[in-house]
Residue frames as qw, qx, qy, qz and C-alpha x, y, z in Angstrom:
[[0.473, -0.412, 0.775, -0.075, -36.02, 38.50, -105.41],
 [0.426, 0.247, -0.745, -0.450, -35.63, 35.76, -108.05],
 [0.830, -0.131, 0.236, -0.487, -38.15, 32.93, -107.71],
 [0.567, -0.214, 0.789, 0.104, -37.40, 29.21, -107.71],
 [0.680, 0.551, -0.199, -0.440, -37.21, 27.84, -111.23],
 [0.965, 0.060, 0.206, 0.149, -36.12, 24.69, -112.96],
 [0.354, -0.656, 0.443, 0.497, -32.45, 24.72, -113.80],
 [0.612, 0.668, -0.222, -0.362, -31.66, 25.14, -117.48],
 [0.967, 0.131, 0.097, 0.195, -29.99, 22.37, -119.41],
 [0.418, -0.708, 0.339, 0.457, -26.23, 22.75, -119.33],
 [0.618, 0.729, -0.254, -0.148, -24.36, 23.50, -122.54],
 [0.885, 0.201, -0.272, 0.320, -21.19, 21.68, -123.44],
 [0.620, -0.677, -0.026, 0.396, -18.47, 22.13, -120.81],
 [0.286, 0.943, -0.171, -0.021, -16.16, 25.02, -121.82],
 [0.643, 0.506, -0.479, 0.318, -12.41, 24.74, -122.39],
 [0.816, -0.444, -0.329, 0.169, -10.43, 23.43, -119.44],
 [0.536, -0.030, -0.205, 0.819, -8.01, 26.30, -118.86],
 [0.121, -0.931, -0.341, -0.056, -8.74, 29.63, -117.22],
 [0.439, 0.464, -0.180, 0.748, -6.68, 32.78, -117.21],
 [0.437, -0.648, -0.432, 0.450, -6.02, 34.75, -114.02],
 [0.243, 0.816, 0.139, 0.505, -6.43, 38.48, -114.70],
 [0.319, 0.257, -0.406, 0.817, -4.61, 41.20, -112.81],
 [0.184, -0.461, -0.680, 0.540, -5.97, 42.47, -109.49],
 [0.070, -0.641, -0.369, -0.670, -8.91, 44.86, -109.78],
 [0.207, 0.031, -0.558, 0.803, -8.64, 47.16, -106.76],
 [0.406, -0.095, 0.082, -0.905, -12.32, 48.17, -106.90],
 [0.771, -0.097, -0.482, -0.405, -13.72, 44.61, -106.77],
 [0.278, -0.360, 0.768, -0.450, -14.30, 42.57, -103.62],
 [0.699, -0.056, -0.634, -0.326, -15.34, 38.92, -103.67],
 [0.364, -0.361, 0.618, -0.596, -16.76, 37.82, -100.32],
 [0.760, 0.039, -0.543, -0.354, -17.47, 34.10, -99.94],
 [0.830, -0.422, 0.291, -0.220, -18.03, 31.34, -97.46],
 [0.016, -0.629, 0.766, 0.131, -14.96, 29.10, -97.31],
 [0.670, 0.015, 0.728, -0.147, -16.92, 25.87, -97.90],
 [0.411, 0.143, 0.772, 0.463, -17.62, 23.98, -101.14],
 [0.237, 0.787, 0.568, 0.045, -20.68, 26.06, -101.98],
 [0.073, -0.930, 0.028, 0.358, -18.95, 29.41, -101.52],
 [0.383, -0.443, 0.606, 0.538, -15.79, 28.35, -103.35],
 [0.377, 0.253, 0.789, 0.414, -17.61, 26.86, -106.34],
 [0.185, 0.868, 0.446, -0.115, -20.09, 29.73, -106.55],
 [0.106, -0.855, 0.231, 0.451, -17.31, 32.30, -106.79],
 [0.398, -0.271, 0.721, 0.498, -15.31, 30.13, -109.18],
 [0.414, 0.536, 0.706, 0.210, -18.22, 29.75, -111.61],
 [0.141, 0.949, 0.220, -0.174, -18.84, 33.48, -111.72],
 [0.205, -0.784, 0.401, 0.428, -15.15, 34.29, -112.20],
 [0.493, 0.031, 0.752, 0.435, -14.85, 31.76, -115.02],
 [0.312, 0.726, 0.580, 0.200, -17.69, 33.59, -116.76],
 [0.040, 0.978, 0.033, 0.200, -16.53, 37.08, -115.71],
 [0.781, 0.038, -0.255, 0.569, -12.72, 36.98, -115.33],
 [0.084, -0.835, 0.143, -0.525, -11.60, 39.37, -112.63],
 [0.638, -0.109, -0.583, 0.491, -9.25, 39.09, -109.68],
 [0.291, -0.799, -0.053, -0.524, -10.73, 41.04, -106.82],
 [0.075, -0.443, 0.693, -0.564, -9.78, 41.30, -103.19],
 [0.625, -0.212, -0.735, -0.157, -10.85, 38.05, -101.51],
 [0.325, -0.381, 0.504, -0.703, -12.60, 38.00, -98.13],
 [0.801, -0.116, -0.526, -0.262, -13.39, 34.60, -96.63],
 [0.277, -0.504, 0.671, -0.469, -12.83, 32.38, -93.61],
 [0.072, 0.020, 0.990, -0.121, -13.86, 29.12, -91.99],
 [0.161, -0.431, -0.788, -0.410, -17.37, 27.89, -92.62],
 [0.294, -0.700, -0.595, 0.262, -18.75, 29.45, -89.44],
 [0.232, -0.415, -0.008, 0.879, -17.19, 32.84, -90.17],
 [0.269, 0.594, 0.679, 0.338, -20.14, 34.41, -91.95],
 [0.055, -0.938, -0.222, 0.259, -20.15, 38.04, -90.73],
 [0.683, -0.006, 0.303, 0.664, -17.74, 38.92, -93.52],
 [0.291, 0.781, 0.333, 0.441, -19.19, 42.06, -95.13],
 [0.346, -0.931, -0.028, 0.115, -17.94, 44.25, -92.29],
 [0.668, -0.348, 0.338, 0.564, -14.41, 43.61, -93.61],
 [0.466, 0.539, 0.418, 0.564, -15.17, 45.44, -96.87],
 [0.228, -0.238, -0.144, 0.933, -14.14, 49.11, -96.78],
 [0.240, 0.789, 0.505, -0.255, -16.85, 51.75, -97.14],
 [0.207, -0.353, 0.395, 0.823, -15.85, 53.30, -100.46],
 [0.593, 0.595, 0.177, -0.513, -18.02, 54.69, -103.25],
 [0.526, 0.638, -0.430, -0.363, -17.81, 53.00, -106.61],
 [0.122, -0.347, 0.930, 0.007, -16.61, 49.58, -105.48],
 [0.765, 0.015, -0.430, -0.479, -18.25, 46.34, -106.70],
 [0.328, -0.326, 0.803, -0.375, -18.92, 43.74, -104.00],
 [0.709, 0.035, -0.581, -0.398, -19.91, 40.18, -104.89],
 [0.435, -0.356, 0.653, -0.507, -21.22, 38.02, -102.05],
 [0.664, 0.104, -0.681, -0.292, -21.56, 34.24, -102.05],
 [0.730, -0.211, -0.650, 0.021, -23.13, 31.90, -99.50],
 [0.229, -0.078, -0.602, 0.760, -23.28, 34.03, -96.36],
 [0.068, -0.678, -0.724, 0.104, -26.57, 34.90, -94.67],
 [0.088, 0.600, 0.177, 0.775, -27.91, 38.33, -95.53],
 [0.540, -0.773, -0.248, -0.223, -29.54, 38.57, -92.11],
 [0.773, -0.448, -0.067, 0.445, -26.15, 38.10, -90.44],
 [0.485, -0.029, 0.198, 0.851, -24.66, 40.84, -92.62],
 [0.121, 0.811, 0.537, 0.198, -27.60, 43.23, -92.95],
 [0.242, -0.912, -0.058, 0.327, -26.09, 46.19, -91.10],
 [0.430, -0.419, 0.485, 0.636, -22.80, 45.96, -93.01],
 [0.367, 0.406, 0.690, 0.474, -24.71, 45.57, -96.29],
 [0.042, 0.917, 0.394, 0.033, -26.77, 48.70, -95.66],
 [0.337, -0.794, 0.170, 0.476, -23.61, 50.64, -94.76],
 [0.461, -0.105, 0.617, 0.629, -21.93, 49.56, -98.00],
 [0.253, 0.634, 0.634, 0.364, -24.93, 50.53, -100.09],
 [0.128, -0.950, -0.231, 0.167, -25.20, 53.88, -98.33],
 [0.419, -0.625, 0.324, 0.573, -21.52, 54.54, -99.06],
 [0.459, 0.690, -0.264, -0.494, -22.10, 54.12, -102.80],
 [0.212, -0.284, 0.914, 0.200, -20.98, 50.52, -103.32],
 [0.741, 0.147, -0.341, -0.560, -22.71, 48.18, -105.77],
 [0.383, -0.273, 0.848, -0.245, -23.48, 44.75, -104.31],
 [0.707, 0.111, -0.536, -0.447, -24.42, 41.51, -106.05],
 [0.426, -0.336, 0.702, -0.462, -25.64, 38.94, -103.53],
 [0.695, 0.068, -0.647, -0.308, -25.99, 35.17, -104.15],
 [0.108, -0.242, 0.818, -0.512, -27.26, 33.13, -101.22],
 [0.557, -0.267, -0.691, -0.376, -29.77, 30.53, -99.99],
 [0.324, -0.230, -0.719, 0.570, -29.85, 31.35, -96.27],
 [0.084, -0.753, -0.585, 0.289, -32.19, 33.52, -94.21],
 [0.242, 0.193, 0.212, 0.927, -32.94, 36.90, -95.80],
 [0.135, -0.747, -0.642, 0.107, -35.79, 38.28, -93.71],
 [0.218, -0.754, -0.085, 0.613, -33.97, 41.64, -93.50],
 [0.428, 0.184, 0.529, 0.709, -33.62, 42.03, -97.26],
 [0.164, 0.787, 0.277, -0.527, -34.55, 45.54, -98.39],
 [0.638, 0.614, 0.310, 0.345, -34.66, 46.70, -102.03],
 [0.245, -0.781, 0.161, 0.551, -31.95, 49.18, -103.00],
 [0.625, 0.758, -0.096, -0.158, -30.88, 50.46, -106.42],
 [0.129, 0.727, -0.674, 0.012, -27.30, 49.40, -105.66],
 [0.482, -0.230, 0.822, -0.199, -28.27, 45.83, -104.72],
 [0.668, 0.221, -0.540, -0.462, -28.73, 42.94, -107.15],
 [0.515, -0.300, 0.713, -0.370, -30.02, 39.97, -105.16],
 [0.660, 0.141, -0.672, -0.306, -30.09, 36.33, -106.23],
 [0.218, -0.235, 0.775, -0.544, -31.58, 34.80, -103.08],
 [0.750, -0.100, -0.453, -0.471, -33.64, 31.63, -102.92],
 [0.338, -0.420, 0.705, -0.461, -34.25, 29.80, -99.64],
 [0.900, 0.062, -0.207, -0.378, -35.80, 26.69, -101.19],
 [0.728, -0.487, 0.481, -0.038, -34.47, 23.50, -99.53],
 [0.878, 0.194, 0.369, 0.235, -33.29, 22.00, -102.83],
 [0.490, 0.794, -0.071, 0.351, -30.92, 24.82, -103.87],
 [0.643, -0.500, -0.038, 0.579, -27.53, 26.04, -102.75],
 [0.010, 0.836, -0.108, -0.538, -25.62, 29.17, -103.70],
 [0.228, -0.316, 0.728, 0.564, -23.66, 27.47, -106.48],
 [0.278, 0.452, 0.821, 0.208, -26.93, 26.35, -108.07],
 [0.126, 0.887, 0.300, -0.328, -28.12, 29.97, -107.98],
 [0.087, -0.670, 0.456, 0.580, -24.95, 31.05, -109.79],
 [0.300, 0.044, 0.877, 0.372, -25.47, 28.14, -112.17],
 [0.263, 0.722, 0.635, -0.084, -29.01, 29.41, -112.79],
 [0.023, 0.875, -0.038, -0.483, -27.65, 32.93, -113.38],
 [0.074, -0.553, 0.660, 0.503, -25.07, 31.59, -115.87],
 [0.814, 0.311, -0.092, -0.482, -27.58, 29.24, -117.52],
 [0.972, -0.089, 0.218, 0.009, -25.56, 26.13, -116.72],
 [0.489, 0.798, -0.351, 0.038, -22.32, 27.31, -118.26],
 [0.222, 0.494, -0.781, 0.311, -20.06, 25.70, -115.64],
 [0.799, -0.338, -0.124, -0.482, -22.46, 23.13, -114.27],
 [0.805, 0.038, -0.545, 0.232, -19.89, 20.54, -113.26],
 [0.206, 0.239, -0.516, 0.796, -18.67, 22.87, -110.53],
 [0.532, -0.286, 0.086, -0.792, -22.28, 23.45, -109.39],
 [0.882, -0.124, -0.409, -0.198, -22.81, 19.69, -109.16],
 [0.586, 0.120, -0.595, 0.536, -19.71, 19.30, -107.00],
 [0.098, -0.271, 0.355, -0.889, -20.94, 22.09, -104.73],
 [0.726, -0.253, -0.146, -0.622, -24.40, 20.54, -104.41],
 [0.836, -0.074, -0.528, 0.132, -22.81, 17.28, -103.29],
 [0.372, 0.183, -0.507, 0.756, -20.70, 19.23, -100.81],
 [0.326, -0.223, 0.217, -0.893, -23.83, 20.93, -99.46],
 [0.248, 0.067, 0.924, -0.282, -25.43, 17.49, -98.97],
 [0.634, 0.419, 0.087, -0.644, -27.97, 17.99, -101.79],
 [0.340, -0.245, 0.867, 0.270, -27.17, 14.52, -103.06],
 [0.510, 0.491, 0.705, -0.034, -30.44, 13.83, -104.86],
 [0.319, 0.902, 0.052, -0.286, -30.32, 17.16, -106.71],
 [0.094, -0.704, 0.614, 0.344, -26.65, 16.71, -107.61],
 [0.455, -0.020, 0.873, 0.176, -27.19, 13.16, -108.86],
 [0.506, 0.681, 0.516, -0.117, -30.12, 14.27, -111.02],
 [0.220, 0.912, -0.176, -0.299, -28.11, 17.10, -112.55],
 [0.269, -0.505, 0.764, 0.299, -25.15, 14.81, -113.17],
 [0.528, 0.263, 0.802, 0.093, -27.38, 12.33, -114.98],
 [0.417, 0.841, 0.297, -0.175, -28.96, 15.12, -117.06],
 [0.046, 0.861, -0.406, -0.302, -25.45, 16.33, -117.95],
 [0.872, 0.394, -0.280, -0.076, -24.57, 12.87, -119.26],
 [0.057, -0.669, 0.702, -0.238, -21.92, 12.12, -116.67],
 [0.692, 0.031, -0.721, -0.024, -20.98, 8.52, -115.96],
 [0.755, -0.612, -0.231, -0.041, -21.30, 6.97, -112.53],
 [0.755, -0.115, -0.134, 0.631, -17.54, 7.29, -112.14],
 [0.212, 0.425, 0.048, 0.879, -17.54, 10.99, -113.04],
 [0.485, -0.691, -0.227, -0.486, -20.46, 11.62, -110.71],
 [0.827, -0.453, -0.228, 0.243, -18.53, 9.90, -107.93],
 [0.570, 0.134, -0.086, 0.806, -15.53, 12.12, -108.60],
 [0.084, -0.563, -0.097, -0.816, -17.62, 15.28, -108.31],
 [0.695, -0.637, -0.258, -0.211, -19.20, 14.00, -105.13],
 [0.791, -0.263, -0.202, 0.513, -15.79, 13.35, -103.60],
 [0.348, 0.326, 0.001, 0.879, -14.55, 16.78, -104.67],
 [0.326, -0.657, -0.186, -0.654, -17.56, 18.55, -103.19],
 [0.789, -0.565, -0.243, 0.000, -17.31, 16.67, -99.93],
 [0.727, -0.087, -0.146, 0.666, -13.57, 17.36, -99.64],
 [0.150, 0.463, 0.047, 0.872, -13.97, 21.08, -100.35],
 [0.529, -0.669, -0.201, -0.482, -16.72, 21.24, -97.74],
 [0.851, -0.371, -0.260, 0.265, -14.70, 19.24, -95.22],
 [0.570, 0.203, -0.147, 0.783, -11.81, 21.67, -95.57],
 [0.096, -0.620, -0.064, -0.776, -13.93, 24.59, -94.29],
 [0.706, -0.627, -0.279, -0.174, -14.75, 23.11, -90.89],
 [0.620, 0.001, -0.411, 0.668, -12.68, 24.38, -87.99],
 [0.294, -0.809, -0.359, 0.362, -12.70, 26.95, -85.25],
 [0.020, -0.860, 0.228, 0.456, -10.01, 28.98, -86.98],
 [0.660, 0.661, -0.305, -0.186, -8.12, 28.87, -90.27],
 [0.020, 0.591, -0.800, 0.103, -5.16, 27.10, -88.64],
 [0.681, -0.039, 0.667, -0.301, -7.43, 24.07, -88.04],
 [0.785, 0.535, 0.090, -0.298, -7.93, 23.59, -91.78],
 [0.823, 0.054, 0.369, 0.428, -5.87, 21.66, -94.28],
 [0.378, 0.276, 0.278, 0.839, -5.81, 24.78, -96.49],
 [0.096, 0.441, 0.266, -0.852, -6.92, 28.36, -95.86],
 [0.531, 0.613, 0.573, -0.117, -10.01, 28.88, -98.06],
 [0.267, 0.882, -0.168, -0.349, -8.39, 31.75, -99.98],
 [0.159, -0.526, 0.782, 0.294, -5.40, 29.54, -100.79],
 [0.482, 0.196, 0.853, 0.041, -7.69, 26.71, -101.89],
 [0.475, 0.787, 0.293, -0.262, -9.63, 29.06, -104.15],
 [0.112, 0.803, -0.463, -0.360, -6.37, 30.23, -105.74],
 [0.324, -0.241, 0.893, 0.199, -5.51, 26.58, -106.40],
 [0.495, 0.480, 0.720, -0.079, -8.89, 25.99, -108.07],
 [0.223, 0.778, 0.031, -0.586, -8.84, 29.24, -110.06],
 [0.054, 0.483, -0.657, -0.576, -6.78, 27.98, -113.06],
 [0.137, 0.078, 0.973, 0.167, -9.12, 25.03, -113.72],
 [0.489, 0.032, -0.204, -0.847, -12.24, 25.49, -115.80],
 [0.787, -0.093, -0.530, -0.303, -13.02, 21.78, -115.36],
 [0.632, -0.586, 0.394, -0.319, -13.24, 20.15, -111.93],
 [0.993, 0.059, 0.070, 0.068, -12.04, 16.91, -113.49],
 [0.586, 0.599, -0.281, 0.467, -8.76, 18.58, -114.42],
 [0.271, -0.707, 0.411, -0.508, -8.41, 19.88, -110.87],
 [0.905, -0.288, 0.242, -0.199, -9.01, 16.37, -109.52],
 [0.937, 0.274, -0.021, 0.216, -6.46, 14.86, -111.91],
 [0.588, 0.535, -0.176, 0.580, -3.68, 17.43, -111.64],
 [0.172, -0.788, 0.209, -0.553, -3.88, 19.54, -108.48],
 [0.432, 0.131, -0.780, 0.433, -1.80, 18.33, -105.51],
 [0.308, -0.198, 0.398, -0.841, -4.30, 20.01, -103.19],
 [0.811, -0.079, -0.236, -0.530, -6.94, 17.44, -104.11],
 [0.762, 0.079, -0.623, 0.161, -4.70, 14.52, -103.16],
 [0.176, 0.213, -0.601, 0.750, -3.70, 16.23, -99.91],
 [0.539, -0.184, 0.162, -0.806, -7.32, 16.86, -98.96],
 [0.860, -0.024, -0.407, -0.307, -8.22, 13.25, -99.70],
 [0.612, 0.125, -0.668, 0.404, -5.38, 11.95, -97.51],
 [0.061, -0.211, 0.473, -0.853, -6.19, 14.36, -94.67],
 [0.688, -0.147, -0.048, -0.709, -9.86, 13.43, -94.81],
 [0.828, 0.013, -0.555, -0.081, -9.11, 9.71, -94.77],
 [0.398, 0.151, -0.665, 0.613, -6.91, 10.12, -91.70],
 [0.295, -0.152, 0.343, -0.879, -9.53, 12.18, -89.83],
 [0.756, -0.063, -0.288, -0.584, -12.32, 9.86, -90.93],
 [0.662, 0.067, -0.734, 0.136, -10.55, 6.83, -89.49],
 [0.089, 0.138, -0.634, 0.755, -10.78, 8.39, -86.02],
 [0.539, -0.154, 0.021, -0.828, -14.58, 8.35, -86.05],
 [0.548, 0.000, -0.813, -0.198, -14.92, 4.59, -85.84],
 [0.367, -0.240, -0.802, 0.405, -15.41, 4.41, -82.07],
 [0.145, -0.101, 0.160, -0.971, -17.54, 7.53, -81.71],
 [0.157, -0.463, -0.872, 0.017, -20.85, 6.93, -79.92],
 [0.177, -0.726, -0.291, -0.598, -23.79, 9.29, -79.25],
 [0.022, 0.251, -0.549, 0.797, -23.61, 11.32, -76.07],
 [0.392, 0.256, 0.678, -0.567, -27.37, 10.80, -75.72],
 [0.213, 0.009, -0.676, -0.705, -30.02, 9.55, -78.11],
 [0.554, 0.250, 0.555, -0.568, -33.72, 8.92, -78.44],
 [0.616, 0.330, 0.696, 0.164, -35.63, 7.13, -81.23],
 [0.408, 0.852, 0.317, 0.083, -36.16, 10.38, -83.13],
 [0.182, 0.928, -0.224, 0.233, -32.85, 12.20, -82.48],
 [0.872, -0.214, -0.135, 0.418, -29.24, 11.90, -81.32],
 [0.059, -0.973, 0.216, -0.052, -26.55, 14.20, -79.92],
 [0.875, 0.107, -0.144, 0.449, -22.83, 13.64, -80.47],
 [0.237, -0.951, 0.174, 0.095, -20.02, 15.46, -78.66],
 [0.801, 0.457, -0.196, 0.334, -16.61, 15.58, -80.31],
 [0.691, -0.456, -0.122, 0.548, -13.30, 15.97, -78.48],
 [0.021, 0.968, -0.048, -0.245, -11.50, 19.32, -78.43],
 [0.578, -0.284, 0.546, 0.535, -9.02, 18.42, -81.16],
 [0.182, 0.482, -0.375, -0.771, -8.35, 19.78, -84.65],
 [0.070, -0.008, -0.918, -0.389, -9.31, 16.56, -86.43],
 [0.060, 0.505, 0.823, -0.252, -12.68, 16.55, -84.66],
 [0.172, 0.664, 0.145, -0.713, -13.42, 20.15, -85.64],
 [0.140, 0.357, -0.631, -0.674, -12.53, 19.33, -89.27],
 [0.109, -0.102, -0.957, -0.247, -14.73, 16.25, -89.44],
 [0.234, 0.298, 0.631, -0.677, -17.83, 17.68, -87.70],
 [0.517, 0.408, -0.094, -0.746, -19.68, 18.64, -90.88],
 [0.432, 0.238, -0.813, -0.311, -18.89, 15.38, -92.64],
 [0.021, -0.097, -0.931, 0.351, -20.15, 13.46, -89.61],
 [0.387, 0.359, 0.401, -0.749, -23.42, 15.40, -89.58],
 [0.560, 0.398, -0.369, -0.626, -24.03, 14.78, -93.28],
 [0.310, 0.181, -0.929, -0.086, -23.11, 11.10, -92.99],
 [0.148, 0.180, 0.829, -0.508, -25.50, 10.55, -90.10],
 [0.494, 0.413, 0.142, -0.752, -28.28, 12.26, -92.04],
 [0.516, 0.354, -0.626, -0.465, -27.64, 10.07, -95.06],
 [0.150, 0.074, -0.974, 0.151, -27.65, 6.92, -92.90],
 [0.068, -0.549, -0.812, 0.186, -30.99, 7.75, -91.24],
 [0.072, 0.299, 0.210, 0.928, -32.60, 10.82, -92.81],
 [0.455, -0.626, -0.462, -0.433, -35.68, 10.59, -90.59],
 [0.664, -0.537, -0.342, 0.392, -33.69, 11.34, -87.46],
 [0.040, 0.967, -0.089, 0.235, -32.47, 14.71, -86.14],
 [0.820, -0.056, -0.212, 0.528, -28.80, 15.18, -85.19],
 [0.123, -0.976, 0.135, -0.118, -26.79, 17.67, -83.19],
 [0.819, 0.150, -0.228, 0.505, -22.98, 17.66, -83.22],
 [0.344, -0.938, 0.040, 0.012, -21.22, 19.54, -80.40],
 [0.754, 0.314, -0.187, 0.546, -17.60, 20.62, -80.86],
 [0.510, -0.717, -0.183, 0.439, -15.50, 22.31, -78.16],
 [0.364, 0.843, -0.021, 0.397, -14.00, 25.77, -78.81],
 [0.535, 0.213, -0.420, 0.701, -10.90, 27.36, -77.32],
 [0.170, -0.400, 0.217, -0.874, -13.04, 29.83, -75.33],
 [0.132, 0.045, 0.888, -0.439, -14.83, 26.92, -73.57],
 [0.633, 0.315, 0.158, -0.690, -18.04, 27.45, -75.57],
 [0.556, 0.084, 0.808, 0.177, -19.32, 24.87, -78.06],
 [0.308, 0.293, -0.462, -0.778, -19.97, 24.99, -81.78],
 [0.569, 0.212, 0.730, -0.315, -23.17, 23.18, -82.72],
 [0.236, 0.146, -0.670, -0.688, -24.18, 21.63, -86.06],
 [0.541, 0.219, 0.631, -0.511, -27.82, 20.62, -86.41],
 [0.169, 0.039, -0.776, -0.607, -29.47, 18.51, -89.10],
 [0.608, 0.085, 0.297, -0.731, -33.26, 18.33, -89.32],
 [0.505, 0.105, 0.856, 0.044, -35.05, 15.10, -90.27],
 [0.061, -0.074, -0.662, -0.743, -36.41, 14.72, -93.78],
 [0.314, -0.497, -0.690, -0.423, -40.04, 15.77, -93.86],
 [0.306, -0.437, -0.582, 0.614, -39.98, 17.49, -90.47],
 [0.041, 0.875, 0.389, 0.286, -42.24, 20.50, -90.08],
 [0.406, -0.877, 0.083, 0.242, -39.48, 22.09, -88.00],
 [0.632, 0.694, -0.213, 0.273, -36.37, 23.54, -89.60],
 [0.746, -0.136, -0.262, 0.597, -32.82, 23.40, -88.27],
 [0.196, 0.387, -0.031, 0.901, -32.65, 27.18, -88.65],
 [0.486, -0.651, -0.265, -0.520, -35.77, 27.55, -86.51],
 [0.810, -0.501, -0.224, 0.206, -34.01, 25.94, -83.58],
 [0.670, -0.009, -0.073, 0.739, -30.57, 27.48, -84.07],
 [0.099, 0.557, 0.133, 0.814, -31.88, 31.01, -84.58],
 [0.573, -0.750, -0.293, -0.150, -33.20, 30.94, -81.01],
 [0.711, -0.466, -0.017, 0.527, -29.57, 31.51, -79.98],
 [0.017, 0.899, -0.083, -0.429, -27.69, 34.79, -80.57],
 [0.051, -0.588, 0.665, 0.458, -25.00, 33.22, -82.77],
 [0.488, 0.130, 0.862, 0.055, -27.29, 30.71, -84.49],
 [0.511, 0.535, -0.104, -0.665, -28.93, 30.42, -87.88],
 [0.330, -0.121, 0.888, 0.296, -28.99, 28.33, -91.04],
 [0.448, 0.094, -0.486, -0.744, -31.59, 26.92, -93.36],
 [0.832, -0.161, -0.085, -0.524, -34.34, 24.29, -93.38],
 [0.943, 0.035, -0.330, 0.033, -32.21, 21.14, -93.40],
 [0.740, -0.026, -0.306, 0.598, -29.03, 22.35, -91.71],
 [0.155, -0.924, -0.004, -0.349, -28.20, 24.96, -89.12],
 [0.698, 0.035, -0.437, 0.567, -25.66, 25.81, -86.49],
 [0.383, -0.921, -0.071, -0.027, -24.77, 27.80, -83.40],
 [0.534, 0.635, -0.359, 0.427, -21.34, 29.39, -83.38],
 [0.144, 0.334, -0.640, 0.677, -21.04, 29.92, -79.62],
 [0.705, -0.500, -0.388, -0.320, -23.12, 27.91, -77.20],
 [0.199, -0.655, 0.555, -0.472, -21.98, 28.56, -73.60],
 [0.353, 0.110, -0.920, 0.134, -20.99, 25.38, -71.79],
 [0.197, 0.083, 0.670, -0.711, -23.49, 26.23, -69.06],
 [0.613, 0.288, 0.060, -0.733, -26.32, 25.97, -71.62],
 [0.230, 0.247, -0.888, -0.313, -25.44, 22.56, -73.08],
 [0.094, 0.217, 0.940, -0.245, -27.90, 20.55, -70.98],
 [0.363, 0.554, 0.363, -0.655, -30.69, 23.02, -71.68],
 [0.361, 0.483, -0.495, -0.626, -29.89, 22.95, -75.41],
 [0.101, 0.078, -0.981, -0.150, -30.02, 19.15, -75.50],
 [0.212, 0.405, 0.782, -0.424, -33.41, 19.19, -73.83],
 [0.374, 0.620, 0.049, -0.688, -34.69, 21.84, -76.23],
 [0.208, 0.387, -0.750, -0.495, -33.25, 19.94, -79.23],
 [0.010, 0.125, 0.992, 0.019, -35.07, 16.70, -78.37],
 [0.245, 0.553, 0.605, -0.519, -38.32, 18.52, -77.59],
 [0.258, 0.572, -0.212, -0.749, -38.14, 20.66, -80.76],
 [0.361, 0.295, -0.742, -0.482, -37.92, 17.65, -83.09],
 [0.321, 0.003, 0.883, -0.343, -40.17, 15.37, -81.04],
 [0.565, 0.510, 0.556, -0.333, -43.18, 15.81, -83.29]]
C-alpha cells in the first residue's frame, strides 16, 4: 500500500485538447460520480488515453464493482469507491483473472494483496482520490486535482497546491467553483435527481485537458452553475432540526433540490464553524433517510466511526454517510450522534 508522501511539484500544464480513442472492450473504468471520482478518472485517461466501459452512479452508489463482468483478461480501474464496500466483488474479479488498479482514500480494512491488484490507497485526512492519481502521475494534470480537492472540501490543501502552481486568486476561485459544482451534481437519491448523469458529465469533460477551457467553453458548466444557484437560494430559511453547542442536525424536505444540495450544505456548515459536528438528513422514496455527517476539526472521533455502526454506513475521518437509515431509528441516531461527538 503506498504511503503518504508530499506531492511532487507540477510540471507545466499540458496542451488543452484531448483526443477520445475508440472503445476498448476489455477495459472498465469504475468511478464515483462526484468531483473526486470524475477528476481522478479524467487525469488518468488524459495520461493514458483509452475509452473503456464506464460504470458510475450517484455519490452514494458505491457498490459498483459487482456490475463488472467476471471475465479473464479484462483491466478494471477503480476510482473513489470504498474497497471495504466492494471487497467481495473485488475478490471475485481477481479470482476470475481480471487485473485491477484501485485508487481510493476510503476505508480499506479488507484489503488483501493479490498479484492482479495494484492498489493506490491512502486514508490520510488531507488526501482525496484525485490527489492520489496526481501523485501517481507526478502532477501532470494538477489543475484537475486541485478542482477535485476543492470539491472534496479539502480547501486548505487545494489552496496550497494552487499557490504552488502559480495560479492567481481568480484562477483558484474558478477551480474551486468547478470542483464544488461537479461535487454538487453527484448528490441525489437516483440519477434522475441530478442535473447531469455522471457518465454524461464525464463525457463532456473528456475533450478538455485544461479545466479552464471546460469552464470557458462547455455549456454544462454554465448549466450546473445556474442549477446550483437556484437550489442554493432555497436554503435561506433552513433552520436546524435540533442543535447543541457542539453539534447540529438538519432535516431537508423530500424534494429533488434538497437532495442535490445536501452535500453542499454539509460542507458549507463545516466551513462556517469547523469545530462543530453536523448531520444532514434527507428523505428517500422508500421512507428511509440518507444521512451526511461531518466531524469537527480536531475531533478524536471520525465521521466514518459513527456511520460504520450502521449497515449501509461508512466514509472517512472528516466526512461519512449512511445510505439507508430507517425512519424508526432517526431519534436514536440523533441521540447517538450528539453523544458520539460530545467529547
